[in-house]
Wavefront OBJ file of the C-alpha trace (Angstrom):
o trace
v -49.952 -50.702 265.475
v -52.417 -52.492 263.775
v -54.255 -49.462 263.229
v -51.345 -47.356 261.929
v -50.489 -50.355 259.278
v -54.161 -50.168 258.059
v -53.475 -46.574 257.083
v -50.348 -46.773 255.810
v -51.735 -49.585 253.280
v -53.309 -47.249 250.740
v -49.936 -45.196 250.446
v -48.124 -48.244 250.136
v -50.389 -49.575 247.423
v -50.553 -45.914 246.071
v -46.723 -46.142 245.526
v -46.580 -49.555 244.193
v -48.857 -48.487 241.707
v -46.896 -45.604 240.583
v -43.520 -47.583 240.315
v -45.228 -49.467 237.303
v -46.442 -47.840 233.614
v -47.928 -48.642 230.380
v -45.214 -48.884 227.951
v -44.554 -49.508 224.319
v -42.219 -52.564 223.742
v -40.337 -54.028 220.848
v -39.921 -57.568 221.756
v -38.072 -57.834 218.896
v -38.481 -56.764 215.006
v -42.101 -56.233 213.986
v -42.714 -57.699 217.627
v -44.204 -54.801 219.418
v -47.013 -54.497 222.521
v -48.030 -52.570 225.090
v -46.781 -53.808 228.452
v -46.951 -53.320 231.919
v -43.605 -52.454 232.920
v -41.942 -51.845 236.779
v -40.248 -48.450 236.688
v -37.317 -47.511 238.804
v -37.571 -45.554 241.960
v -36.925 -41.849 241.562
v -33.508 -40.906 243.252
v -33.103 -37.542 245.252
v -32.258 -35.548 241.637
v -34.813 -36.986 240.018
v -38.314 -36.311 238.491
v -41.746 -38.332 237.669
v -43.592 -37.382 234.373
v -46.876 -38.657 233.518
v -46.569 -38.635 229.746
v -49.460 -36.750 227.918
v -48.283 -37.510 224.380
v -45.593 -38.996 222.674
v -44.848 -39.396 218.988
v -43.367 -42.078 216.953
v -40.060 -41.584 214.805
v -40.446 -42.516 210.972
v -36.605 -42.412 211.356
v -35.122 -44.146 214.000
v -38.018 -45.941 215.614
v -38.530 -47.644 212.209
v -35.114 -49.171 211.557
v -35.734 -50.337 215.208
v -39.041 -51.855 214.397
v -37.820 -53.506 211.229
v -34.429 -54.721 212.700
v -32.471 -52.911 210.575
v -30.597 -50.620 213.217
v -26.819 -50.285 213.112
v -24.942 -51.147 215.951
v -25.743 -48.775 218.354
v -24.826 -47.903 222.358
v -27.854 -49.605 224.145
v -28.715 -51.575 221.399
v -30.921 -54.844 222.036
v -34.497 -55.933 222.597
v -36.386 -55.873 224.465
v -36.623 -52.485 224.388
v -39.000 -48.907 225.041
v -38.286 -46.818 221.509
v -39.487 -43.028 221.553
v -37.680 -39.676 222.091
v -40.587 -37.170 221.777
v -42.601 -37.177 224.868
v -44.567 -34.538 226.562
v -46.256 -34.861 230.181
v -46.864 -33.174 233.790
v -44.332 -33.263 236.613
v -46.156 -35.532 239.106
v -43.422 -36.000 241.680
v -39.999 -33.854 242.465
v -36.937 -35.197 244.220
v -35.806 -32.909 246.660
v -32.333 -32.060 245.118
v -34.338 -31.843 242.286
v -34.427 -27.849 240.253
v -35.562 -26.291 237.250
v -39.102 -27.626 237.294
v -41.690 -27.628 239.846
v -44.928 -29.892 240.418
v -47.688 -29.934 237.270
v -45.209 -28.079 234.883
v -45.351 -29.297 231.235
v -42.246 -30.858 230.107
v -40.434 -32.349 227.156
v -38.652 -35.688 228.009
v -36.298 -36.596 224.956
v -36.056 -40.486 226.471
v -35.612 -42.276 229.608
v -34.036 -44.823 231.153
v -36.386 -46.116 233.813
v -37.431 -50.036 232.441
v -35.038 -51.974 234.863
v -33.740 -54.698 232.314
v -36.014 -53.605 229.979
v -33.592 -51.122 227.694
v -34.809 -47.646 226.846
v -33.608 -46.764 223.691
v -34.654 -44.356 223.635
v -37.509 -44.791 226.219
v -40.190 -42.144 226.048
v -42.892 -44.125 224.881
v -44.255 -44.830 227.997
v -47.301 -43.652 230.665
v -44.752 -42.740 233.229
v -40.833 -41.568 232.790
v -38.337 -41.391 235.583
v -35.710 -38.552 234.424
v -33.036 -36.418 235.898
v -34.407 -33.121 236.492
v -31.906 -31.740 233.850
v -33.262 -33.597 231.302
v -37.088 -32.724 232.093
v -37.320 -29.352 230.020
v -40.281 -27.104 230.748
v -42.308 -25.730 227.837
v -44.840 -23.430 227.272
v -48.608 -24.719 227.912
v -50.026 -23.562 224.839
v -47.614 -25.608 222.874
v -49.516 -28.769 223.915
v -49.026 -31.679 221.937
v -47.016 -30.001 219.428
v -44.126 -29.900 221.875
v -43.434 -33.658 220.630
v -41.797 -31.874 217.789
v -39.286 -30.350 219.861
v -36.515 -33.204 219.394
v -36.866 -32.973 215.139
v -36.939 -29.041 215.715
v -33.744 -29.450 217.555
v -32.175 -31.828 214.818
v -33.010 -29.183 212.113
v -31.722 -26.394 213.986
v -28.514 -28.380 215.157
v -27.789 -29.561 211.428
v -28.286 -25.989 210.282
v -25.513 -24.646 212.570
v -22.684 -26.722 212.482
v -19.085 -24.797 212.151
v -18.421 -23.814 208.934
v -21.933 -25.417 207.258
v -23.682 -23.300 204.442
v -27.074 -22.371 204.483
v -28.765 -25.260 202.209
v -29.998 -24.525 198.881
v -31.559 -27.888 198.334
v -33.178 -30.119 200.873
v -33.898 -33.859 200.381
v -37.042 -35.080 201.911
v -40.444 -33.469 202.677
v -41.065 -35.201 205.917
v -41.246 -33.248 209.415
v -37.701 -33.019 209.822
v -37.309 -31.930 205.625
v -40.226 -29.306 206.246
v -39.082 -27.943 209.506
v -35.028 -27.618 207.735
v -36.805 -25.386 205.297
v -38.650 -23.288 207.121
v -35.528 -22.858 209.636
v -33.528 -22.315 206.777
v -35.606 -18.980 205.550
v -35.332 -17.860 209.209
v -31.863 -17.539 208.778
v -31.880 -15.670 205.176
v -31.344 -18.404 202.965
v -33.051 -17.678 199.583
v -36.327 -19.629 198.982
v -34.984 -23.319 199.145
v -35.937 -26.444 197.009
v -37.099 -29.626 198.465
v -37.084 -32.785 196.863
v -39.986 -35.046 197.190
v -40.674 -38.179 195.024
v -43.647 -39.287 196.922
v -47.117 -37.200 195.960
v -48.603 -37.670 199.255
v -46.036 -35.373 200.591
v -45.440 -32.647 197.725
v -48.326 -30.454 199.696
v -47.860 -28.489 202.822
v -44.656 -25.817 201.349
v -44.524 -22.856 203.515
v -42.524 -20.145 200.839
v -40.357 -22.665 199.250
v -40.905 -25.093 196.128
v -41.562 -28.836 196.304
v -40.365 -30.483 193.135
v -39.676 -34.275 191.756
v -35.972 -34.872 191.688
v -36.596 -35.271 188.176
v -38.179 -32.062 187.299
v -35.112 -30.329 188.462
v -32.121 -29.758 185.723
v -30.053 -27.815 188.535
v -26.644 -28.910 188.688
v -24.644 -25.934 190.782
v -26.239 -26.341 194.015
v -23.861 -25.159 196.827
v -24.749 -26.917 199.790
v -27.510 -29.913 199.659
v -29.386 -30.929 202.868
v -30.291 -34.581 203.001
v -32.894 -35.288 205.505
v -34.511 -38.747 203.664
v -32.009 -41.351 205.621
v -31.880 -42.909 201.691
v -27.981 -44.029 201.285
v -28.320 -44.872 197.666
v -29.008 -41.079 196.966
v -25.643 -40.118 197.507
v -24.083 -40.408 194.386
v -26.908 -38.615 192.573
v -26.395 -35.813 195.063
v -22.922 -35.520 194.640
v -23.719 -34.992 190.777
v -26.104 -32.010 191.437
v -23.332 -29.687 193.346
v -21.323 -26.875 192.001
v -17.554 -26.983 192.238
v -16.677 -26.823 195.694
v -20.176 -27.993 197.211
v -21.001 -29.782 199.913
v -23.518 -31.874 201.475
v -24.852 -32.453 204.917
v -26.211 -35.708 206.246
v -29.100 -35.066 208.829
v -31.013 -38.508 208.386
v -29.976 -41.870 210.035
v -28.596 -44.330 207.704
v -28.976 -48.020 207.943
v -27.101 -48.832 205.359
v -23.074 -48.192 204.614
v -22.745 -44.568 202.736
v -20.741 -44.993 199.695
v -19.953 -43.070 196.502
v -18.032 -42.953 193.251
v -14.985 -41.057 193.679
v -14.442 -39.559 190.137
v -17.124 -37.015 190.382
v -16.534 -35.893 193.965
v -13.475 -35.797 192.763
v -13.918 -33.049 189.981
v -16.290 -31.056 192.021
v -13.709 -30.922 195.456
v -16.980 -31.941 197.066
v -17.147 -32.021 200.758
v -19.328 -34.042 203.043
v -20.337 -33.369 206.669
v -22.387 -35.388 209.269
v -24.876 -33.904 211.420
v -25.125 -35.592 214.867
v -27.830 -35.587 217.572
v -29.179 -32.344 218.887
v -27.546 -31.048 222.181
v -29.815 -29.115 225.167
v -28.670 -26.009 223.725
v -30.368 -26.737 220.217
v -33.332 -27.104 221.978
v -33.287 -23.821 224.155
v -32.871 -22.070 221.135
v -35.763 -23.650 218.928
v -37.903 -22.561 222.366
v -36.640 -19.057 222.119
v -37.559 -19.156 218.096
v -40.884 -20.537 219.090
v -41.845 -17.753 221.542
v -40.798 -15.206 219.760
v -43.097 -16.341 216.951
v -40.532 -16.873 214.195
v -41.177 -20.639 214.265
v -44.233 -22.608 213.780
v -44.924 -25.962 214.429
v -48.634 -25.998 212.752
v -49.388 -28.610 209.882
v -46.745 -31.320 210.878
v -48.884 -33.450 213.174
v -51.091 -35.580 210.710
v -52.354 -38.840 212.762
v -53.222 -39.400 216.082
v -54.073 -42.621 218.353
v -54.890 -43.364 221.724
v -51.889 -45.317 223.495
v -53.850 -48.298 223.660
v -54.090 -48.420 220.005
v -50.116 -47.993 219.730
v -49.473 -51.518 217.951
v -51.601 -50.010 215.200
v -50.621 -46.624 215.604
v -46.835 -47.777 214.851
v -47.978 -49.751 211.594
v -49.807 -46.667 210.648
v -46.938 -44.527 211.049
v -44.488 -46.402 208.849
v -46.658 -47.317 205.973
v -48.943 -44.740 205.084
v -46.786 -41.867 203.281
v -49.590 -39.335 204.550
v -48.596 -39.743 207.800
v -45.961 -37.084 208.874
v -46.254 -37.119 212.457
v -48.105 -39.845 214.512
v -48.977 -38.858 217.991
v -49.761 -41.134 221.140
v -52.206 -39.995 223.702
v -51.493 -40.981 227.021
v -53.883 -38.443 229.170
v -56.586 -41.331 229.370
v -54.560 -44.007 229.519
v -54.922 -46.149 233.057
l 1 2 3 4 5 6 7 8 9 10 11 12 13 14 15 16 17 18 19 20 21 22 23 24 25 26 27 28 29 30 31 32 33 34 35 36 37 38 39 40 41 42 43 44 45 46 47 48 49 50 51 52 53 54 55 56 57 58 59 60 61 62 63 64 65 66 67 68 69 70 71 72 73 74 75 76 77 78 79 80 81 82 83 84 85 86 87 88 89 90 91 92 93 94 95 96 97 98 99 100 101 102 103 104 105 106 107 108 109 110 111 112 113 114 115 116 117 118 119 120 121 122 123 124 125 126 127 128 129 130 131 132 133 134 135 136 137 138 139 140 141 142 143 144 145 146 147 148 149 150 151 152 153 154 155 156 157 158 159 160 161 162 163 164 165 166 167 168 169 170 171 172 173 174 175 176 177 178 179 180 181 182 183 184 185 186 187 188 189 190 191 192 193 194 195 196 197 198 199 200 201 202 203 204 205 206 207 208 209 210 211 212 213 214 215 216 217 218 219 220 221 222 223 224 225 226 227 228 229 230 231 232 233 234 235 236 237 238 239 240 241 242 243 244 245 246 247 248 249 250 251 252 253 254 255 256 257 258 259 260 261 262 263 264 265 266 267 268 269 270 271 272 273 274 275 276 277 278 279 280 281 282 283 284 285 286 287 288 289 290 291 292 293 294 295 296 297 298 299 300 301 302 303 304 305 306 307 308 309 310 311 312 313 314 315 316 317 318 319 320 321 322 323 324 325 326 327 328 329 330 331 332
């Protein structure tokens, strides 16, 4: 009996270790740590993913970091942020289907941290998720697979029912660049992208990047805003042609309002693009697999996961940082 207990001890210790994980934790606004958390035990339909890379969102995660996130389901501190993670499946429940042990997958978030909220819960060394939320991705994508969430967001915004192809995109961050690339795939005329930060003017692919003050045009049929800046709405309406539409694809912390008369005179319409759906992710993977959509030139900064607090500060303060990736591969 004693010998059996001794033999089982290493296995019990290993299982206990595997039920803990380092994670980025927002304890409160502007209070971010790298903490060791207990994670939930996987169920029969779950998989456990050992994270290789996760990315930092300068939209929603910045709002969480600065305490400006509007009331949102699951909102509250402490929380684990992040919705852009890629890793290897290291455990598979006996009822889990669609993934195999050792497969590289994309995970758009997890809620496996007990009393610590997962909003959106992907910035951790290990993730427990239903197998249906672990999307197999091509090996060759590597760290670029963290961009799938933003690519799916762009795809979703461009395929809203009744939406026109944009002629103007506002914002030349990662989302704006993906929108411009995808719009050309859909057959749009070369779009104009507005960007007022000199650090982000470069990198256009078959489209023009302009400061708004240098663009005299005032007859855009469709403007797609990827900036998340609520103060731009009045100015965008004045750039519409009669019957034109504005698609809001950013995430806005302030109430959206506009002067009625200019919108009235143009009979303008506003559309709001919600978050991506699973079918958008699959559509994007098809575009990548067919070599129609490229994800190059979008990841600009990388840090070891151990340096997460500093990485978040850089991601939120350096305009030259399009996308910051945390490397978890060598994290204990």
